[in-house]
N, C-alpha and C positions, 0 to 999 in steps of 0.2 A: 771040300768047302760047300756048305749048303747054299741054297738059292738066296736066302736073306743076307748072308755074309758076302756073297758075290755082288749082290745089288749095292750093298753098303760100300764095298770096295770101289765099285764103278762110280758111285756118287761122290766119294771122297776125291777120286782122281779128277772127275769133272769139275768139282768145286775148286780144286787147286789150279786148274787151267783157266777157269773163268775170269779171275781178277785181272790177269795179264791182258785178256782180250777186251774186257769191259772197264778197265781202270780209267779213272778220270784224272787229267792233269790240269792243275790251275796255274797259269802263268801270271805272276805278279808284275805289273807294268807300271812304270812311273815316268812322269814328264813334268816340265815346268808349265806346259800349256794349261790354261785354266779350263774348268768345266764350262761347257757351252761354247767354247771356241771351235773354229773350223777343224783344228787339229783333233780335238776330242770327239767331235761329231763323226769325223771320218774314222777315227780309231774305234769308236763304238760300233760303227757299221762293219768294220773289218772284223772285230771280235764276234759280232753276231753271225757273220758269214762263216767264220772258222768253226764256231760252235755247231752251225747247221751242217757244214760239209764233213765234219768229223763225228756227226751223230752224238754230239755232247761230250766226246772224249777229251777235247781241248777247250778250255775256257780261260778267259782273261779276267783278272781282277785289277781294276784301274785305280791308280793313285795320281790324279791330276793336280795342277796348281802348286807344285813344289812341296807337297806335304811330306815327301820323302827326302827333302833337302835339295841342295843345288845339284847340278849335273855331276860334279865330282863325287858327291855323296852317293848318288844313284849308281855310278860306276863301281864304287867301293862296295856297296850293298849287293850288287850283282856278283862281284868276285867272291863274296863270302856266302852267297846263296840266299840272302834275305829277299832279294828280288831276282827275277829271271830275264827281264826285258826292259827297254827304255826307249823313249823318244828323245833324241838329242839334237842340239844345235852343234855348231862347230866346236865349241869348248869341250863338250862331252865326247864328241868324235875324236878330238885330239888326245884325250886321255886314253883312248883305246887304240887308235891307229894314227899317230902323229903325222905321217906322210900325207894322209887324206886331207889335211888342212890346206894343202896347196890349192884346193878348190875355193877357199875363202880369202885368198890373197887379194890385195887391193887393186882395183882398176884392171882386173884380168878379163872380164867379160863385158861386152857392149850390148848384148841383146839376149832375149830368151832362146832364140834359135842357136846361138853360140853355146849357151849353157847345155841345152839338150844334146847338141852334137858331141861335146866333150864327155858328158856323163855317159852317153851311149857308147862312145868309142873306148872309154876307159873302165866301163862297169866291171868287167871280169877281173881286171887288175886290182881294183879297189876291194872287190869281194875277197880276193886272196889276202889282202892286208888284214881285213877283219877276221878272216878265218885263222890266220896265223896268230892273232891276238886272242882267240878263243870265242869269237862271236860269229853269228850268221846275220847277214844283211837281209832284212825282210822287205826293205824298200827305201828309196830316197824320198825325202819329204822336204822340199825346198822351203826355207824360211822366207827368202825373198831379198830384194835389193836393200842394201844398208845405206841409210842417209845420215848426214851429220846435222844435228840441231844445236843451236846456240842462242845466246841472248844479245849477240852483236852480229851484224851481217858478215858472212863469209863469201867472198867472191874470188879470192886467190889464196894460195897456200899461206902466204905471209899473215893473212888475217887470223889464222888459227892460233898464232902465237899469243894473242891477247885473250884466248879462251881458256878457262879452267876446265879442261876436258877430262871427262871420266873415261876410264877403260875397265873392262871386265877383268878383275884381278886374276893374274896367272894366265892371261891369254897372249901367247907369243905373237899371234898375227896382229892383234891390235897394237901391241908394243912396237913391233917393227914398222907398222903402217904410220903411226904418229911420230916415231923417231925419224923416219924418212921425210916427214913433213916439218921437222924441226920443232915438234911440240913435246913438252914434258907433261904427260897426262897424270891423273890421279887414280891409282888402282883401287877399286872397291868391289865388294860382292854386289851382284845384281840386286840383292834385297836391300842394299843400303843406298841405292840411287835416289829414291824419292826424298828420304830424310836429308841427304846431302844437298839436293836441290833446294829444299826448304830453308836450310841453314846458310846457303850461299857458298858452301864448300866447293861445289862445282857449278858451272853455268854452261856446260856443253856436254853433249852425249851423242850416241849413235845407236841405230837400231832399224829394224824394218818398220815402215809406216804403220803396219798393223800392230806390231808389238808396242810401239811408242804410244799408240792410242789406247790399247788394252791396259797398259800399265799407268796410263794417265800422266806420263812424263811431259806430254805436250803442254799441259796446263802451266808449266813453269818455263816454257820456251817461247821465243819470238820469231826466230828465223830457222830456215832449213836450206841447205845447199841442194840444188836440184840435181847435180851430178852425183849419181850413186857412188859410194866409196867402194863397195864390193857387193857380191851376191852371197848371202849366207846359206850355207848348206844345212841340211837336216837329214836325219836318218832314223829309222826304227830298227833296232838291233836286239837280238835274243842271244843268250849265252849258248855256246855249242853244247854244253852239258845238258841244258834243258831241251834244246832242239834234238839232240841225239837220243833223248829218252823217248821220243815219239816214234811211232811206226813210220815206215817209208811213205805210206798213204797219207798220214796226217802231216808229215813234213811237206809233202807236195801240196797239200791243201793250204798250209800256211804261206808258202812261197807264191802260189797262184793268187791267193787273196791279197797278199802284200803288194804284188805287182799291180793288180787292178786298183786297189784303194789308194795306194800312195802316189800313183800317177795322177789320180783324181785329186788328191790333196795338193799336189804341186799346182795343178790347174786352178783350184779354188784359191790357194794362197796368192797366186799371181793376180787373180781378179780382185781379191779382197784388199791386196796392197794398193792396187790402182784406186779402188774406192776410198781407201784410207787417206791417200794423198789429197783427194777432194775434200774429205772431212777435215783434214788438218788445215787446209786453206780456209774452209768455212769457219774454223775455230780461231782464225786470226794469225796462223803461221804464214809468214812472208817467205816464199821460196825465191832464193836468189840464184842467178845464173853465173857461171864462170865468166869473167870479163874477156870474152873473145876466145877464139879457137886456140890461140897461143897459150892462154892460161889453162885451158882444158888439157893441153898437151903437157904443161908443167905438172899438173896433178897426175897424169898418166906416167910421167917419168919418175915421180916419187913412188908410184906403185911398182914399177919395174925394179927400182932400187930396193924397195922393201922385200920383194919376192926373191931377189938375188941374195939379200942379206940372210935369208933363212935357209939357203941351200947348204947342205951338209949338217944342218941342225934339225930341221923337221923333215925335210925331204931331200932327195938327191937332185943335183943339177940336171942329170939326165932325164928324170921324170918331169921336171919343170920345162926343160927344153922340148920334150915331146908334146906337152900340152900347148905350149906357145906355138910350136910348128903346126900343130893341128888347127889352131885358131887362125894362124896366118894363111894356111891353105884354104880354110873355110871362107875367109874374107875376100879371097880373090874373086873377081867378077866371073860369073859362070858363063861359059861359052854357049852361044845359041846352038840349039840342036839342029 
């Protein structure tokens, strides 16, 4: 073999090896969160850091604002490979790992500290759930406390029976929650809520203060119950197939950036939800308090009934029991050092 043929052979060999080392992966990501929201601002910062840390090998293409459909549509598109990742609330999470919905059950948490404690203690277990379903958790991204809004004041569970309450269609947590409260809600897609408010089909709904403002639902409401109904989970997930196509180095970059940015997103979401409550009040929403501690306990009892009604359906009684035990232990007065 002469020198020119040897050189050509070496160049061909190098060319064949280069694409694997320098190949670029584009991860298509979808969420209901609108462009300009805290979710998307953090998501864009996360994507920028991933691009930088992987020297451009991993890039994200964003589809915000529900342009890829509802969360169930996004899950379906990830399964068939049209998308590779998504930002989900509990409904989408439940499509992937139903048992993780235990985190969204009513009147479970009483403070952000309790939420952080349980998520930290159970993180490895929930990651295994997602892994078994074919996904990798890039980070939790809390949606926030869920409040009930209506056009008549709600101060006790019985008051809800007069409300034409909406629930997100196909959400077993909402179904169980309102069933325990003795309410027969009206199931609708999230995209049908505003039209149904305008026509009077519904006159009650629930959501995080930030979401209620962003979706302009509050413009059709008069009252809000100050006692949060639940804390809505959120997560950023990527398919194992897409994640597995990356080098170990790039996988580590995604996980590190996710841990950093989605912790920050939870912090921002909490702050924004507190600000949103003030904005709702300024917009004329009257926040009502439960009529005494006894009534607050009644709400909490319905939450326990709802949680127990879902055992063996979404999650095991053993899982729920461990979470409730962890909360009970956490709530005990700390002994002085």
